[in-house]
RODO-2510 file (C-alpha; in nm, 4 decimals, decimal comma):
residues 184
     n   res          X          Y          Z
     1     k     2,9004    10,6340     1,8098
     2     g     3,1923    10,8228     1,7880
     3     i     3,4301    10,5786     1,9494
     4     g     3,6577    10,3552     1,7424
     5     p     3,8964    10,0881     1,9406
     6     k     4,1818    10,3416     1,9519
     7     m     3,9780    10,6026     2,1355
     8     a     3,8294    10,3839     2,3644
     9     v     4,1444    10,2517     2,4306
    10     r     4,2535    10,6307     2,5238
    11     i     3,9303    10,6655     2,7641
    12     f     4,0294    10,3619     2,9410
    13     t     4,3644    10,4298     2,9450
    14     a     4,2985    10,7859     3,1122
    15     f     4,0024    10,7042     3,3606
    16     g     4,0869    10,2955     3,3899
    17     a     3,8090    10,1195     3,6232
    18     n     3,6274    10,4346     3,6792
    19     t     3,5645    10,4906     3,3067
    20     l     3,2203    10,4150     3,3387
    21     d     3,1246    10,6282     3,6299
    22     i     3,2783    10,8833     3,4123
    23     l     3,0682    10,8218     3,1490
    24     e     2,7673    10,8251     3,3320
    25     k     2,8323    11,1051     3,5936
    26     e     3,1144    11,3458     3,4954
    27     p     3,1121    11,3274     3,0598
    28     e     3,2436    11,6187     3,0448
    29     r     3,5551    11,4991     3,1743
    30     l     3,6038    11,3231     2,8144
    31     a     3,7345    11,6346     2,6970
    32     e     4,0375    11,5999     2,9268
    33     v     4,1018    11,2727     2,6662
    34     r     4,3692    11,3506     2,3532
    35     g     4,1041    11,3975     2,0639
    36     i     3,7976    11,4196     2,2357
    37     s     3,6387    11,8055     2,2323
    38     d     3,3767    11,9653     2,4629
    39     n     3,0845    11,8983     2,1875
    40     m     3,2394    11,5410     2,1215
    41     a     3,2382    11,4759     2,4522
    42     r     2,8707    11,6064     2,4886
    43     n     2,7730    11,3958     2,1846
    44     i     2,9417    11,0975     2,3652
    45     a     2,7365    11,1639     2,6882
    46     i     2,4273    11,1697     2,4780
    47     e     2,4579    10,8594     2,2818
    48     y     2,5941    10,6894     2,6214
    49     a     2,3128    10,7588     2,7829
    50     s     2,0633    10,7106     2,4944
    51     k     2,1734    10,3516     2,5383
    52     k     2,1574    10,3084     2,9273
    53     s     1,7948    10,1392     2,9251
    54     m     1,9509     9,8590     2,6800
    55     r     2,2712     9,7889     2,8679
    56     d     2,0590     9,7836     3,1869
    57     a     1,8233     9,5041     3,0132
    58     m     2,1589     9,3113     2,8360
    59     i     2,2540     9,3041     3,1637
    60     f     1,9593     9,1630     3,3297
    61     l     1,8995     8,9176     3,0787
    62     q     2,2651     8,7912     3,1316
    63     n     2,1799     8,6862     3,5190
    64     y     1,8990     8,4396     3,3326
    65     n     2,2065     8,2919     3,1231
    66     i     2,0527     8,4510     2,7991
    67     s     2,2817     8,5004     2,4920
    68     n     2,3812     8,8392     2,4087
    69     n     2,2016     8,7622     2,0604
    70     l     1,8881     8,6883     2,2382
    71     a     1,8926     8,9256     2,4568
    72     a     1,9041     9,1574     2,1553
    73     k     1,6297     8,9897     2,0269
    74     i     1,3961     8,9987     2,3308
    75     y     1,5034     9,3747     2,3848
    76     e     1,4090     9,4814     2,0178
    77     k     1,0436     9,2988     2,0443
    78     y     0,9663     9,4543     2,4176
    79     d     1,1656     9,7238     2,5188
    80     e     1,0851     9,8140     2,8589
    81     k     0,8435     9,5655     2,9155
    82     i     1,1386     9,3182     2,9129
    83     y     1,1299     9,2839     3,2690
    84     s     0,7711     9,1782     3,3176
    85     v     0,7691     8,9744     3,0168
    86     v     1,0353     8,7611     3,1306
    87     r     0,9402     8,7371     3,5306
    88     e     0,6021     8,7029     3,4780
    89     h     0,5318     8,5334     3,0788
    90     p     0,8528     8,4185     2,9536
    91     y     0,6627     8,1376     2,7627
    92     k     0,5447     8,4415     2,5209
    93     i     0,8967     8,4773     2,4007
    94     a     0,8781     8,1727     2,2209
    95     e     0,5318     8,2936     2,0705
    96     d     0,6629     8,6108     1,9969
    97     i     1,0444     8,5864     1,8586
    98     f     1,0939     8,3617     1,5862
    99     g     1,3518     8,1073     1,6330
   100     v     1,2941     8,1038     2,0240
   101     g     1,1724     7,7724     2,0830
   102     f     0,9932     7,6386     2,4200
   103     k     1,3673     7,4170     2,5853
   104     t     1,5038     7,7849     2,5735
   105     v     1,2359     7,9754     2,7402
   106     d     1,1800     7,6799     2,9756
   107     g     1,5088     7,7606     3,1016
   108     i     1,4336     8,1132     3,1635
   109     a     1,1126     8,0385     3,3342
   110     r     1,2910     7,7663     3,5668
   111     e     1,5555     8,0610     3,6425
   112     v     1,2569     8,2678     3,7334
   113     g     1,0942     8,0628     3,9477
   114     i     0,7760     7,9602     3,7111
   115     k     0,6542     7,5947     3,8166
   116     e     0,6251     7,3181     3,6133
   117     n     0,2947     7,2973     3,6780
   118     d     0,2516     7,6719     3,6009
   119     s    -0,0543     7,6630     3,2481
   120     e     0,1219     7,9150     3,0807
   121     r     0,3845     7,6557     3,0713
   122     i     0,1911     7,3107     2,9937
   123     m     0,0220     7,5471     2,6672
   124     s     0,3581     7,6259     2,5716
   125     g     0,4871     7,2754     2,5908
   126     i     0,1483     7,1154     2,4434
   127     q     0,2332     7,3669     2,1197
   128     y     0,6261     7,2741     2,1366
   129     t     0,4647     6,9336     2,1241
   130     l     0,2575     6,9665     1,7874
   131     t     0,5348     7,2009     1,6301
   132     l     0,7347     6,8956     1,6961
   133     a     0,4971     6,6632     1,5139
   134     l     0,5037     6,9034     1,2466
   135     e     0,8536     6,8921     1,1626
   136     e     0,8091     6,5773     1,1608
   137     g     0,6191     6,5949     0,8639
   138     h     0,2388     6,5380     1,0548
   139     i    -0,0370     6,8123     1,0200
   140     y    -0,1674     6,6859     1,3582
   141     l    -0,1680     6,4415     1,6373
   142     p    -0,4064     6,2034     1,7731
   143     k    -0,5237     6,3718     2,1385
   144     d    -0,3633     6,0401     2,3080
   145     l    -0,0503     6,0499     2,1029
   146     l    -0,0366     6,4548     2,2339
   147     i    -0,0894     6,3722     2,5614
   148     e     0,1535     6,1245     2,5711
   149     k     0,4520     6,2927     2,4044
   150     a     0,3685     6,5938     2,5819
   151     k     0,3613     6,4227     2,9294
   152     e     0,7037     6,3098     2,8365
   153     i     0,8554     6,6970     2,7404
   154     l     0,6605     6,8559     3,0404
   155     e     0,6675     6,5421     3,2956
   156     v     0,3226     6,6917     3,4488
   157     s    -0,0013     6,4523     3,4864
   158     e    -0,2127     6,3774     3,1704
   159     d    -0,5354     6,6071     3,3463
   160     l    -0,3112     6,8988     3,3551
   161     i    -0,2155     6,8560     2,9666
   162     e    -0,6124     6,7342     2,9138
   163     e    -0,7283     7,0621     3,0902
   164     n    -0,4482     7,2955     2,8944
   165     i    -0,5593     7,1686     2,5650
   166     g    -0,8966     7,2584     2,6405
   167     n    -0,7691     7,6127     2,7337
   168     l    -0,5155     7,5995     2,3690
   169     h    -0,8484     7,4993     2,1863
   170     i    -1,0587     7,7787     2,3773
   171     s    -0,8140     8,0777     2,2938
   172     n    -0,7987     7,9410     1,9366
   173     k    -0,3889     7,8294     1,9659
   174     i    -0,4835     7,4976     1,8678
   175     t    -0,7922     7,3665     1,6553
   176     i    -0,9447     6,9794     1,7814
   177     k    -1,1314     6,8247     1,4850
   178     k    -1,3674     6,5473     1,5919
   179     p    -1,3082     6,2508     1,7071
   180     d    -0,9694     6,3409     1,8861
   181     k    -0,7431     6,5007     1,5353
   182     v    -0,5382     6,8154     1,7585
   183     f    -0,3470     7,0773     1,4929
   184     l    -0,1512     7,3304     1,5767
***
């Protein structure tokens, strides 16, 4: 805030590769730039400092090949919890942020070292499978078909899928109607 493109060029021209260090450690030096008063330098420093956690989070997320748009959504949702969510519960992102799908978070999860047989991954994949069925116009899938389709997507054993269908049902994230109809 308070710095347009022309002023940014003047600041960078004055400080070159040291610009970010100046902003962070010696913001009073901004007043050396033509057009920036001591008061304006202070305001720029305050604004810059207030955005530090967001910048750090964006850099962290870029390490996992997350686009800037998605990174902004993730930061907006989780703020400082972003690090633990991404490292420990990346599949939560698909649940909490509209427009973020299983394949995206599965890629993030693989980057952070989540194993392919992790129950969070399998439960998220089952929900994703049911979502795909909904998009095709189905309100439920027979359990056998769900297991078959989820197995193709997740590339894990049927036993793991079946176990996690039970976990999802217990946690009320899916509904099972007798004899074998599974609903989101």
